[in-house]
Predicted model as a PDB file, atoms N, CA, C, CB and O in Angstrom, pLDDT in the B-factor column:
MODEL        1                                                                  
ATOM      1  N   MET A   1      76.857  15.016 -34.488  1.00 52.00           N  
ATOM      2  CA  MET A   1      77.812  15.795 -35.236  1.00 52.00           C  
ATOM      3  C   MET A   1      77.414  15.756 -36.708  1.00 52.00           C  
ATOM      4  CB  MET A   1      79.255  15.267 -35.023  1.00 52.00           C  
ATOM      5  O   MET A   1      77.089  14.696 -37.243  1.00 52.00           O  
ATOM      6  N   SER A   2      77.442  16.875 -37.333  1.00 58.00           N  
ATOM      7  CA  SER A   2      77.041  16.983 -38.729  1.00 58.00           C  
ATOM      8  C   SER A   2      78.256  16.888 -39.643  1.00 58.00           C  
ATOM      9  CB  SER A   2      76.290  18.297 -38.974  1.00 58.00           C  
ATOM     10  O   SER A   2      79.376  17.223 -39.256  1.00 58.00           O  
ATOM     11  N   ASN A   3      78.011  16.432 -40.847  1.00 60.00           N  
ATOM     12  CA  ASN A   3      79.061  16.408 -41.854  1.00 60.00           C  
ATOM     13  C   ASN A   3      78.978  17.642 -42.748  1.00 60.00           C  
ATOM     14  CB  ASN A   3      78.965  15.132 -42.697  1.00 60.00           C  
ATOM     15  O   ASN A   3      79.456  17.616 -43.882  1.00 60.00           O  
ATOM     16  N   TYR A   4      78.388  18.705 -42.258  1.00 59.00           N  
ATOM     17  CA  TYR A   4      78.151  19.909 -43.050  1.00 59.00           C  
ATOM     18  C   TYR A   4      79.447  20.697 -43.229  1.00 59.00           C  
ATOM     19  CB  TYR A   4      77.077  20.789 -42.385  1.00 59.00           C  
ATOM     20  O   TYR A   4      80.119  21.032 -42.253  1.00 59.00           O  
ATOM     21  N   ASN A   5      79.789  20.989 -44.479  1.00 60.00           N  
ATOM     22  CA  ASN A   5      81.027  21.689 -44.799  1.00 60.00           C  
ATOM     23  C   ASN A   5      80.767  22.986 -45.537  1.00 60.00           C  
ATOM     24  CB  ASN A   5      81.928  20.805 -45.624  1.00 60.00           C  
ATOM     25  O   ASN A   5      81.571  23.373 -46.385  1.00 60.00           O  
ATOM     26  N   GLY A   6      79.688  23.662 -45.250  1.00 59.00           N  
ATOM     27  CA  GLY A   6      79.369  24.907 -45.949  1.00 59.00           C  
ATOM     28  C   GLY A   6      78.301  24.694 -47.000  1.00 59.00           C  
ATOM     29  O   GLY A   6      77.900  23.562 -47.272  1.00 59.00           O  
ATOM     30  N   PHE A   7      77.844  25.777 -47.585  1.00 56.00           N  
ATOM     31  CA  PHE A   7      76.750  25.717 -48.545  1.00 56.00           C  
ATOM     32  C   PHE A   7      77.277  25.290 -49.903  1.00 56.00           C  
ATOM     33  CB  PHE A   7      76.036  27.075 -48.647  1.00 56.00           C  
ATOM     34  O   PHE A   7      77.783  26.110 -50.670  1.00 56.00           O  
ATOM     35  N   LYS A   8      77.153  23.986 -50.201  1.00 60.00           N  
ATOM     36  CA  LYS A   8      77.568  23.436 -51.483  1.00 60.00           C  
ATOM     37  C   LYS A   8      76.504  22.444 -51.939  1.00 60.00           C  
ATOM     38  CB  LYS A   8      78.975  22.756 -51.385  1.00 60.00           C  
ATOM     39  O   LYS A   8      76.656  21.246 -51.700  1.00 60.00           O  
ATOM     40  N   PRO A   9      75.437  22.896 -52.583  1.00 57.00           N  
ATOM     41  CA  PRO A   9      74.400  21.953 -53.006  1.00 57.00           C  
ATOM     42  C   PRO A   9      74.968  20.955 -54.007  1.00 57.00           C  
ATOM     43  CB  PRO A   9      73.200  22.701 -53.619  1.00 57.00           C  
ATOM     44  O   PRO A   9      75.644  21.333 -54.964  1.00 57.00           O  
ATOM     45  N   GLY A  10      74.685  19.684 -53.774  1.00 67.00           N  
ATOM     46  CA  GLY A  10      75.221  18.640 -54.638  1.00 67.00           C  
ATOM     47  C   GLY A  10      74.383  18.383 -55.863  1.00 67.00           C  
ATOM     48  O   GLY A  10      74.828  17.678 -56.769  1.00 67.00           O  
ATOM     49  N   GLY A  11      73.190  18.925 -55.926  1.00 81.00           N  
ATOM     50  CA  GLY A  11      72.305  18.644 -57.040  1.00 81.00           C  
ATOM     51  C   GLY A  11      71.767  19.910 -57.673  1.00 81.00           C  
ATOM     52  O   GLY A  11      72.482  20.897 -57.848  1.00 81.00           O  
ATOM     53  N   GLU A  12      70.508  19.858 -58.005  1.00 89.00           N  
ATOM     54  CA  GLU A  12      69.840  20.972 -58.663  1.00 89.00           C  
ATOM     55  C   GLU A  12      69.573  22.116 -57.687  1.00 89.00           C  
ATOM     56  CB  GLU A  12      68.533  20.505 -59.292  1.00 89.00           C  
ATOM     57  O   GLU A  12      69.495  21.914 -56.475  1.00 89.00           O  
ATOM     58  N   ILE A  13      69.436  23.311 -58.236  1.00 91.00           N  
ATOM     59  CA  ILE A  13      69.038  24.483 -57.465  1.00 91.00           C  
ATOM     60  C   ILE A  13      67.728  24.982 -58.061  1.00 91.00           C  
ATOM     61  CB  ILE A  13      70.152  25.606 -57.484  1.00 91.00           C  
ATOM     62  O   ILE A  13      67.667  25.313 -59.245  1.00 91.00           O  
ATOM     63  N   TYR A  14      66.679  25.036 -57.243  1.00 92.00           N  
ATOM     64  CA  TYR A  14      65.357  25.468 -57.698  1.00 92.00           C  
ATOM     65  C   TYR A  14      65.044  26.835 -57.105  1.00 92.00           C  
ATOM     66  CB  TYR A  14      64.263  24.433 -57.302  1.00 92.00           C  
ATOM     67  O   TYR A  14      65.037  27.004 -55.886  1.00 92.00           O  
ATOM     68  N   LEU A  15      64.789  27.796 -57.960  1.00 92.00           N  
ATOM     69  CA  LEU A  15      64.327  29.110 -57.533  1.00 92.00           C  
ATOM     70  C   LEU A  15      62.817  29.134 -57.723  1.00 92.00           C  
ATOM     71  CB  LEU A  15      65.032  30.270 -58.337  1.00 92.00           C  
ATOM     72  O   LEU A  15      62.326  29.104 -58.851  1.00 92.00           O  
ATOM     73  N   VAL A  16      62.088  29.188 -56.624  1.00 90.00           N  
ATOM     74  CA  VAL A  16      60.625  29.178 -56.671  1.00 90.00           C  
ATOM     75  C   VAL A  16      60.161  30.612 -56.887  1.00 90.00           C  
ATOM     76  CB  VAL A  16      60.003  28.568 -55.357  1.00 90.00           C  
ATOM     77  O   VAL A  16      60.320  31.461 -56.009  1.00 90.00           O  
ATOM     78  N   TYR A  17      59.591  30.877 -58.050  1.00 86.00           N  
ATOM     79  CA  TYR A  17      59.221  32.253 -58.410  1.00 86.00           C  
ATOM     80  C   TYR A  17      57.895  32.683 -57.824  1.00 86.00           C  
ATOM     81  CB  TYR A  17      59.168  32.398 -59.902  1.00 86.00           C  
ATOM     82  O   TYR A  17      57.608  33.880 -57.792  1.00 86.00           O  
ATOM     83  N   GLU A  18      57.071  31.751 -57.357  1.00 88.00           N  
ATOM     84  CA  GLU A  18      55.817  32.117 -56.696  1.00 88.00           C  
ATOM     85  C   GLU A  18      56.137  32.603 -55.284  1.00 88.00           C  
ATOM     86  CB  GLU A  18      54.818  30.908 -56.661  1.00 88.00           C  
ATOM     87  O   GLU A  18      56.955  32.004 -54.587  1.00 88.00           O  
ATOM     88  N   LYS A  19      55.508  33.658 -54.878  1.00 89.00           N  
ATOM     89  CA  LYS A  19      55.742  34.223 -53.550  1.00 89.00           C  
ATOM     90  C   LYS A  19      55.141  33.300 -52.496  1.00 89.00           C  
ATOM     91  CB  LYS A  19      55.138  35.650 -53.438  1.00 89.00           C  
ATOM     92  O   LYS A  19      54.033  32.790 -52.661  1.00 89.00           O  
ATOM     93  N   VAL A  20      55.884  33.091 -51.411  1.00 88.00           N  
ATOM     94  CA  VAL A  20      55.401  32.240 -50.329  1.00 88.00           C  
ATOM     95  C   VAL A  20      55.282  33.058 -49.049  1.00 88.00           C  
ATOM     96  CB  VAL A  20      56.343  31.028 -50.117  1.00 88.00           C  
ATOM     97  O   VAL A  20      55.925  34.096 -48.889  1.00 88.00           O  
ATOM     98  N   ASP A  21      54.459  32.573 -48.159  1.00 87.00           N  
ATOM     99  CA  ASP A  21      54.276  33.199 -46.855  1.00 87.00           C  
ATOM    100  C   ASP A  21      55.473  32.843 -45.977  1.00 87.00           C  
ATOM    101  CB  ASP A  21      52.935  32.746 -46.191  1.00 87.00           C  
ATOM    102  O   ASP A  21      55.696  31.664 -45.701  1.00 87.00           O  
ATOM    103  N   PHE A  22      56.232  33.815 -45.541  1.00 88.00           N  
ATOM    104  CA  PHE A  22      57.434  33.556 -44.771  1.00 88.00           C  
ATOM    105  C   PHE A  22      57.159  33.168 -43.333  1.00 88.00           C  
ATOM    106  CB  PHE A  22      58.309  34.750 -44.798  1.00 88.00           C  
ATOM    107  O   PHE A  22      58.102  32.941 -42.575  1.00 88.00           O  
ATOM    108  N   ARG A  23      55.906  33.085 -42.933  1.00 89.00           N  
ATOM    109  CA  ARG A  23      55.590  32.539 -41.615  1.00 89.00           C  
ATOM    110  C   ARG A  23      55.726  31.029 -41.621  1.00 89.00           C  
ATOM    111  CB  ARG A  23      54.176  32.942 -41.185  1.00 89.00           C  
ATOM    112  O   ARG A  23      55.776  30.410 -40.558  1.00 89.00           O  
ATOM    113  N   MET A  24      55.788  30.417 -42.813  1.00 88.00           N  
ATOM    114  CA  MET A  24      55.988  28.972 -42.912  1.00 88.00           C  
ATOM    115  C   MET A  24      57.419  28.642 -42.506  1.00 88.00           C  
ATOM    116  CB  MET A  24      55.688  28.458 -44.353  1.00 88.00           C  
ATOM    117  O   MET A  24      58.362  29.349 -42.864  1.00 88.00           O  
ATOM    118  N   CYS A  25      57.561  27.558 -41.755  1.00 89.00           N  
ATOM    119  CA  CYS A  25      58.893  27.117 -41.369  1.00 89.00           C  
ATOM    120  C   CYS A  25      59.275  25.916 -42.243  1.00 89.00           C  
ATOM    121  CB  CYS A  25      58.948  26.752 -39.845  1.00 89.00           C  
ATOM    122  O   CYS A  25      58.738  25.760 -43.339  1.00 89.00           O  
ATOM    123  N   VAL A  26      60.169  25.092 -41.784  1.00 92.00           N  
ATOM    124  CA  VAL A  26      60.663  23.971 -42.585  1.00 92.00           C  
ATOM    125  C   VAL A  26      59.528  23.020 -42.958  1.00 92.00           C  
ATOM    126  CB  VAL A  26      61.756  23.210 -41.825  1.00 92.00           C  
ATOM    127  O   VAL A  26      59.465  22.569 -44.102  1.00 92.00           O  
ATOM    128  N   ASN A  27      58.640  22.707 -42.032  1.00 92.00           N  
ATOM    129  CA  ASN A  27      57.550  21.772 -42.328  1.00 92.00           C  
ATOM    130  C   ASN A  27      56.631  22.311 -43.412  1.00 92.00           C  
ATOM    131  CB  ASN A  27      56.744  21.478 -41.066  1.00 92.00           C  
ATOM    132  O   ASN A  27      56.245  21.569 -44.315  1.00 92.00           O  
ATOM    133  N   GLY A  28      56.275  23.580 -43.343  1.00 93.00           N  
ATOM    134  CA  GLY A  28      55.393  24.174 -44.343  1.00 93.00           C  
ATOM    135  C   GLY A  28      56.050  24.269 -45.707  1.00 93.00           C  
ATOM    136  O   GLY A  28      55.405  24.013 -46.723  1.00 93.00           O  
ATOM    137  N   LEU A  29      57.319  24.633 -45.742  1.00 93.00           N  
ATOM    138  CA  LEU A  29      58.010  24.763 -47.025  1.00 93.00           C  
ATOM    139  C   LEU A  29      58.281  23.413 -47.672  1.00 93.00           C  
ATOM    140  CB  LEU A  29      59.314  25.509 -46.839  1.00 93.00           C  
ATOM    141  O   LEU A  29      58.202  23.293 -48.894  1.00 93.00           O  
ATOM    142  N   THR A  30      58.600  22.389 -46.876  1.00 93.00           N  
ATOM    143  CA  THR A  30      58.788  21.063 -47.466  1.00 93.00           C  
ATOM    144  C   THR A  30      57.467  20.485 -47.964  1.00 93.00           C  
ATOM    145  CB  THR A  30      59.423  20.113 -46.448  1.00 93.00           C  
ATOM    146  O   THR A  30      57.446  19.776 -48.969  1.00 93.00           O  
ATOM    147  N   ALA A  31      56.366  20.779 -47.276  1.00 93.00           N  
ATOM    148  CA  ALA A  31      55.050  20.371 -47.785  1.00 93.00           C  
ATOM    149  C   ALA A  31      54.741  21.082 -49.096  1.00 93.00           C  
ATOM    150  CB  ALA A  31      53.948  20.669 -46.748  1.00 93.00           C  
ATOM    151  O   ALA A  31      54.176  20.480 -50.010  1.00 93.00           O  
ATOM    152  N   TYR A  32      55.106  22.355 -49.195  1.00 93.00           N  
ATOM    153  CA  TYR A  32      54.929  23.112 -50.433  1.00 93.00           C  
ATOM    154  C   TYR A  32      55.736  22.483 -51.570  1.00 93.00           C  
ATOM    155  CB  TYR A  32      55.346  24.580 -50.230  1.00 93.00           C  
ATOM    156  O   TYR A  32      55.250  22.384 -52.696  1.00 93.00           O  
ATOM    157  N   ILE A  33      56.957  22.064 -51.279  1.00 93.00           N  
ATOM    158  CA  ILE A  33      57.805  21.429 -52.286  1.00 93.00           C  
ATOM    159  C   ILE A  33      57.162  20.142 -52.778  1.00 93.00           C  
ATOM    160  CB  ILE A  33      59.207  21.143 -51.719  1.00 93.00           C  
ATOM    161  O   ILE A  33      57.111  19.898 -53.984  1.00 93.00           O  
ATOM    162  N   GLN A  34      56.669  19.314 -51.857  1.00 94.00           N  
ATOM    163  CA  GLN A  34      56.061  18.035 -52.229  1.00 94.00           C  
ATOM    164  C   GLN A  34      54.767  18.220 -53.006  1.00 94.00           C  
ATOM    165  CB  GLN A  34      55.796  17.204 -50.991  1.00 94.00           C  
ATOM    166  O   GLN A  34      54.573  17.573 -54.035  1.00 94.00           O  
ATOM    167  N   GLU A  35      53.879  19.090 -52.536  1.00 93.00           N  
ATOM    168  CA  GLU A  35      52.548  19.206 -53.117  1.00 93.00           C  
ATOM    169  C   GLU A  35      52.513  20.060 -54.381  1.00 93.00           C  
ATOM    170  CB  GLU A  35      51.608  19.778 -52.104  1.00 93.00           C  
ATOM    171  O   GLU A  35      51.826  19.712 -55.341  1.00 93.00           O  
ATOM    172  N   THR A  36      53.237  21.164 -54.391  1.00 90.00           N  
ATOM    173  CA  THR A  36      53.158  22.096 -55.506  1.00 90.00           C  
ATOM    174  C   THR A  36      54.193  21.788 -56.581  1.00 90.00           C  
ATOM    175  CB  THR A  36      53.336  23.514 -55.010  1.00 90.00           C  
ATOM    176  O   THR A  36      53.870  21.760 -57.768  1.00 90.00           O  
ATOM    177  N   LEU A  37      55.423  21.561 -56.171  1.00 90.00           N  
ATOM    178  CA  LEU A  37      56.489  21.330 -57.142  1.00 90.00           C  
ATOM    179  C   LEU A  37      56.595  19.869 -57.571  1.00 90.00           C  
ATOM    180  CB  LEU A  37      57.805  21.782 -56.568  1.00 90.00           C  
ATOM    181  O   LEU A  37      57.211  19.567 -58.594  1.00 90.00           O  
ATOM    182  N   LYS A  38      56.000  18.962 -56.797  1.00 94.00           N  
ATOM    183  CA  LYS A  38      56.041  17.517 -57.060  1.00 94.00           C  
ATOM    184  C   LYS A  38      57.471  16.998 -57.094  1.00 94.00           C  
ATOM    185  CB  LYS A  38      55.342  17.195 -58.383  1.00 94.00           C  
ATOM    186  O   LYS A  38      57.826  16.178 -57.940  1.00 94.00           O  
ATOM    187  N   ILE A  39      58.288  17.486 -56.163  1.00 92.00           N  
ATOM    188  CA  ILE A  39      59.680  17.069 -56.034  1.00 92.00           C  
ATOM    189  C   ILE A  39      59.892  16.630 -54.591  1.00 92.00           C  
ATOM    190  CB  ILE A  39      60.674  18.225 -56.436  1.00 92.00           C  
ATOM    191  O   ILE A  39      59.316  17.209 -53.670  1.00 92.00           O  
ATOM    192  N   SER A  40      60.711  15.617 -54.395  1.00 92.00           N  
ATOM    193  CA  SER A  40      61.010  15.180 -53.041  1.00 92.00           C  
ATOM    194  C   SER A  40      61.958  16.171 -52.375  1.00 92.00           C  
ATOM    195  CB  SER A  40      61.620  13.764 -53.047  1.00 92.00           C  
ATOM    196  O   SER A  40      63.020  16.463 -52.924  1.00 92.00           O  
ATOM    197  N   PRO A  41      61.601  16.693 -51.210  1.00 91.00           N  
ATOM    198  CA  PRO A  41      62.506  17.616 -50.521  1.00 91.00           C  
ATOM    199  C   PRO A  41      63.752  16.922 -49.987  1.00 91.00           C  
ATOM    200  CB  PRO A  41      61.780  18.297 -49.382  1.00 91.00           C  
ATOM    201  O   PRO A  41      64.690  17.591 -49.552  1.00 91.00           O  
ATOM    202  N   PHE A  42      63.779  15.586 -50.012  1.00 90.00           N  
ATOM    203  CA  PHE A  42      64.924  14.822 -49.539  1.00 90.00           C  
ATOM    204  C   PHE A  42      65.942  14.564 -50.642  1.00 90.00           C  
ATOM    205  CB  PHE A  42      64.462  13.511 -48.954  1.00 90.00           C  
ATOM    206  O   PHE A  42      66.945  13.890 -50.405  1.00 90.00           O  
ATOM    207  N   SER A  43      65.708  15.078 -51.825  1.00 87.00           N  
ATOM    208  CA  SER A  43      66.660  14.914 -52.918  1.00 87.00           C  
ATOM    209  C   SER A  43      67.862  15.824 -52.698  1.00 87.00           C  
ATOM    210  CB  SER A  43      65.994  15.216 -54.278  1.00 87.00           C  
ATOM    211  O   SER A  43      67.835  16.703 -51.837  1.00 87.00           O  
ATOM    212  N   GLU A  44      68.902  15.610 -53.472  1.00 85.00           N  
ATOM    213  CA  GLU A  44      70.092  16.462 -53.365  1.00 85.00           C  
ATOM    214  C   GLU A  44      69.842  17.755 -54.119  1.00 85.00           C  
ATOM    215  CB  GLU A  44      71.356  15.740 -53.917  1.00 85.00           C  
ATOM    216  O   GLU A  44      70.478  18.029 -55.137  1.00 85.00           O  
ATOM    217  N   ALA A  45      68.925  18.534 -53.616  1.00 89.00           N  
ATOM    218  CA  ALA A  45      68.551  19.788 -54.273  1.00 89.00           C  
ATOM    219  C   ALA A  45      68.462  20.890 -53.232  1.00 89.00           C  
ATOM    220  CB  ALA A  45      67.205  19.643 -55.034  1.00 89.00           C  
ATOM    221  O   ALA A  45      68.350  20.646 -52.031  1.00 89.00           O  
ATOM    222  N   CYS A  46      68.516  22.095 -53.735  1.00 91.00           N  
ATOM    223  CA  CYS A  46      68.421  23.280 -52.909  1.00 91.00           C  
ATOM    224  C   CYS A  46      67.215  24.083 -53.411  1.00 91.00           C  
ATOM    225  CB  CYS A  46      69.752  24.127 -52.955  1.00 91.00           C  
ATOM    226  O   CYS A  46      67.073  24.282 -54.618  1.00 91.00           O  
ATOM    227  N   PHE A  47      66.360  24.539 -52.520  1.00 94.00           N  
ATOM    228  CA  PHE A  47      65.142  25.256 -52.889  1.00 94.00           C  
ATOM    229  C   PHE A  47      65.211  26.666 -52.332  1.00 94.00           C  
ATOM    230  CB  PHE A  47      63.877  24.519 -52.370  1.00 94.00           C  
ATOM    231  O   PHE A  47      65.396  26.853 -51.130  1.00 94.00           O  
ATOM    232  N   ILE A  48      65.063  27.658 -53.198  1.00 94.00           N  
ATOM    233  CA  ILE A  48      65.154  29.059 -52.807  1.00 94.00           C  
ATOM    234  C   ILE A  48      63.779  29.689 -52.945  1.00 94.00           C  
ATOM    235  CB  ILE A  48      66.204  29.821 -53.664  1.00 94.00           C  
ATOM    236  O   ILE A  48      63.164  29.610 -54.008  1.00 94.00           O  
ATOM    237  N   PHE A  49      63.290  30.317 -51.871  1.00 94.00           N  
ATOM    238  CA  PHE A  49      61.978  30.949 -51.843  1.00 94.00           C  
ATOM    239  C   PHE A  49      62.129  32.449 -51.616  1.00 94.00           C  
ATOM    240  CB  PHE A  49      61.092  30.321 -50.746  1.00 94.00           C  
ATOM    241  O   PHE A  49      63.041  32.885 -50.913  1.00 94.00           O  
ATOM    242  N   CYS A  50      61.239  33.235 -52.209  1.00 92.00           N  
ATOM    243  CA  CYS A  50      61.209  34.690 -52.023  1.00 92.00           C  
ATOM    244  C   CYS A  50      59.941  35.073 -51.268  1.00 92.00           C  
ATOM    245  CB  CYS A  50      61.279  35.434 -53.392  1.00 92.00           C  
ATOM    246  O   CYS A  50      58.918  34.395 -51.364  1.00 92.00           O  
ATOM    247  N   ASN A  51      60.022  36.171 -50.514  1.00 89.00           N  
ATOM    248  CA  ASN A  51      58.820  36.668 -49.852  1.00 89.00           C  
ATOM    249  C   ASN A  51      58.047  37.594 -50.800  1.00 89.00           C  
ATOM    250  CB  ASN A  51      59.187  37.412 -48.538  1.00 89.00           C  
ATOM    251  O   ASN A  51      58.474  37.830 -51.931  1.00 89.00           O  
ATOM    252  N   ARG A  52      56.940  38.101 -50.343  1.00 89.00           N  
ATOM    253  CA  ARG A  52      56.077  38.921 -51.212  1.00 89.00           C  
ATOM    254  C   ARG A  52      56.704  40.247 -51.608  1.00 89.00           C  
ATOM    255  CB  ARG A  52      54.767  39.187 -50.525  1.00 89.00           C  
ATOM    256  O   ARG A  52      56.418  40.763 -52.688  1.00 89.00           O  
ATOM    257  N   ALA A  53      57.552  40.807 -50.757  1.00 88.00           N  
ATOM    258  CA  ALA A  53      58.183  42.092 -51.050  1.00 88.00           C  
ATOM    259  C   ALA A  53      59.479  41.934 -51.851  1.00 88.00           C  
ATOM    260  CB  ALA A  53      58.467  42.835 -49.756  1.00 88.00           C  
ATOM    261  O   ALA A  53      60.098  42.934 -52.214  1.00 88.00           O  
ATOM    262  N   ASP A  54      59.895  40.706 -52.129  1.00 86.00           N  
ATOM    263  CA  ASP A  54      61.127  40.411 -52.866  1.00 86.00           C  
ATOM    264  C   ASP A  54      62.370  40.994 -52.203  1.00 86.00           C  
ATOM    265  CB  ASP A  54      61.018  40.939 -54.277  1.00 86.00           C  
ATOM    266  O   ASP A  54      63.308  41.398 -52.891  1.00 86.00           O  
ATOM    267  N   ASP A  55      62.385  41.042 -50.874  1.00 90.00           N  
ATOM    268  CA  ASP A  55      63.565  41.562 -50.198  1.00 90.00           C  
ATOM    269  C   ASP A  55      64.188  40.552 -49.228  1.00 90.00           C  
ATOM    270  CB  ASP A  55      63.206  42.826 -49.456  1.00 90.00           C  
ATOM    271  O   ASP A  55      65.152  40.873 -48.534  1.00 90.00           O  
ATOM    272  N   LYS A  56      63.633  39.322 -49.178  1.00 91.00           N  
ATOM    273  CA  LYS A  56      64.180  38.284 -48.311  1.00 91.00           C  
ATOM    274  C   LYS A  56      64.143  36.946 -49.041  1.00 91.00           C  
ATOM    275  CB  LYS A  56      63.393  38.203 -46.974  1.00 91.00           C  
ATOM    276  O   LYS A  56      63.317  36.727 -49.928  1.00 91.00           O  
ATOM    277  N   LEU A  57      65.051  36.059 -48.652  1.00 92.00           N  
ATOM    278  CA  LEU A  57      65.117  34.709 -49.200  1.00 92.00           C  
ATOM    279  C   LEU A  57      65.111  33.702 -48.067  1.00 92.00           C  
ATOM    280  CB  LEU A  57      66.370  34.527 -50.080  1.00 92.00           C  
ATOM    281  O   LEU A  57      65.595  33.972 -46.968  1.00 92.00           O  
ATOM    282  N   LYS A  58      64.553  32.534 -48.356  1.00 93.00           N  
ATOM    283  CA  LYS A  58      64.695  31.374 -47.485  1.00 93.00           C  
ATOM    284  C   LYS A  58      65.194  30.247 -48.377  1.00 93.00           C  
ATOM    285  CB  LYS A  58      63.331  30.997 -46.751  1.00 93.00           C  
ATOM    286  O   LYS A  58      64.684  30.032 -49.477  1.00 93.00           O  
ATOM    287  N   ILE A  59      66.189  29.538 -47.888  1.00 93.00           N  
ATOM    288  CA  ILE A  59      66.782  28.435 -48.638  1.00 93.00           C  
ATOM    289  C   ILE A  59      66.638  27.169 -47.805  1.00 93.00           C  
ATOM    290  CB  ILE A  59      68.286  28.718 -48.984  1.00 93.00           C  
ATOM    291  O   ILE A  59      66.985  27.150 -46.624  1.00 93.00           O  
ATOM    292  N   ILE A  60      66.123  26.109 -48.429  1.00 93.00           N  
ATOM    293  CA  ILE A  60      65.933  24.825 -47.764  1.00 93.00           C  
ATOM    294  C   ILE A  60      66.838  23.806 -48.454  1.00 93.00           C  
ATOM    295  CB  ILE A  60      64.424  24.372 -47.804  1.00 93.00           C  
ATOM    296  O   ILE A  60      66.886  23.725 -49.682  1.00 93.00           O  
ATOM    297  N   GLU A  61      67.553  23.030 -47.638  1.00 90.00           N  
ATOM    298  CA  GLU A  61      68.433  21.994 -48.171  1.00 90.00           C  
ATOM    299  C   GLU A  61      68.421  20.798 -47.226  1.00 90.00           C  
ATOM    300  CB  GLU A  61      69.882  22.533 -48.365  1.00 90.00           C  
ATOM    301  O   GLU A  61      68.445  20.972 -46.007  1.00 90.00           O  
ATOM    302  N   TRP A  62      68.386  19.581 -47.778  1.00 89.00           N  
ATOM    303  CA  TRP A  62      68.444  18.355 -46.984  1.00 89.00           C  
ATOM    304  C   TRP A  62      69.906  17.935 -46.839  1.00 89.00           C  
ATOM    305  CB  TRP A  62      67.597  17.214 -47.642  1.00 89.00           C  
ATOM    306  O   TRP A  62      70.644  17.912 -47.824  1.00 89.00           O  
ATOM    307  N   ASP A  63      70.331  17.601 -45.608  1.00 83.00           N  
ATOM    308  CA  ASP A  63      71.732  17.283 -45.326  1.00 83.00           C  
ATOM    309  C   ASP A  63      71.914  15.853 -44.817  1.00 83.00           C  
ATOM    310  CB  ASP A  63      72.289  18.261 -44.307  1.00 83.00           C  
ATOM    311  O   ASP A  63      72.934  15.569 -44.189  1.00 83.00           O  
ATOM    312  N   TYR A  64      70.993  14.962 -45.053  1.00 82.00           N  
ATOM    313  CA  TYR A  64      71.024  13.569 -44.589  1.00 82.00           C  
ATOM    314  C   TYR A  64      70.943  13.438 -43.078  1.00 82.00           C  
ATOM    315  CB  TYR A  64      72.277  12.897 -45.074  1.00 82.00           C  
ATOM    316  O   TYR A  64      70.781  12.330 -42.568  1.00 82.00           O  
ATOM    317  N   ASN A  65      71.049  14.532 -42.356  1.00 86.00           N  
ATOM    318  CA  ASN A  65      70.827  14.530 -40.915  1.00 86.00           C  
ATOM    319  C   ASN A  65      69.602  15.356 -40.552  1.00 86.00           C  
ATOM    320  CB  ASN A  65      72.056  15.064 -40.184  1.00 86.00           C  
ATOM    321  O   ASN A  65      69.116  15.295 -39.423  1.00 86.00           O  
ATOM    322  N   GLY A  66      69.109  16.123 -41.504  1.00 89.00           N  
ATOM    323  CA  GLY A  66      67.975  17.005 -41.279  1.00 89.00           C  
ATOM    324  C   GLY A  66      68.011  18.139 -42.300  1.00 89.00           C  
ATOM    325  O   GLY A  66      68.895  18.209 -43.154  1.00 89.00           O  
ATOM    326  N   PHE A  67      67.045  19.002 -42.186  1.00 91.00           N  
ATOM    327  CA  PHE A  67      66.953  20.127 -43.106  1.00 91.00           C  
ATOM    328  C   PHE A  67      67.733  21.324 -42.570  1.00 91.00           C  
ATOM    329  CB  PHE A  67      65.486  20.509 -43.343  1.00 91.00           C  
ATOM    330  O   PHE A  67      67.748  21.588 -41.368  1.00 91.00           O  
ATOM    331  N   TRP A  68      68.374  22.036 -43.481  1.00 90.00           N  
ATOM    332  CA  TRP A  68      69.001  23.312 -43.173  1.00 90.00           C  
ATOM    333  C   TRP A  68      68.137  24.398 -43.775  1.00 90.00           C  
ATOM    334  CB  TRP A  68      70.467  23.386 -43.710  1.00 90.00           C  
ATOM    335  O   TRP A  68      67.709  24.295 -44.925  1.00 90.00           O  
ATOM    336  N   MET A  69      67.879  25.442 -42.999  1.00 91.00           N  
ATOM    337  CA  MET A  69      67.153  26.582 -43.519  1.00 91.00           C  
ATOM    338  C   MET A  69      68.008  27.820 -43.294  1.00 91.00           C  
ATOM    339  CB  MET A  69      65.754  26.724 -42.846  1.00 91.00           C  
ATOM    340  O   MET A  69      68.391  28.142 -42.170  1.00 91.00           O  
ATOM    341  N   TYR A  70      68.294  28.504 -44.398  1.00 89.00           N  
ATOM    342  CA  TYR A  70      69.121  29.701 -44.355  1.00 89.00           C  
ATOM    343  C   TYR A  70      68.244  30.910 -44.522  1.00 89.00           C  
ATOM    344  CB  TYR A  70      70.212  29.669 -45.434  1.00 89.00           C  
ATOM    345  O   TYR A  70      68.739  32.037 -44.517  1.00 89.00           O  
TER     346      TYR A  70                                                      
ENDMDL                                                                          
END                                                                             
């Protein structure tokens, strides 16, 4: 059972302005966060990614039980 109560990031919100390949799933995006941004994906932060056409978003958030991807 999750303690998730809706989208309420408790920390920072990062908008990644570099375009990412949307074929990447949670593992690829968290690796991108660690290697490129030099930030722990397990922090109380929310990461927002855009695709190349700027018409879709992916949001990654750690919930202490696992990652949520919107």
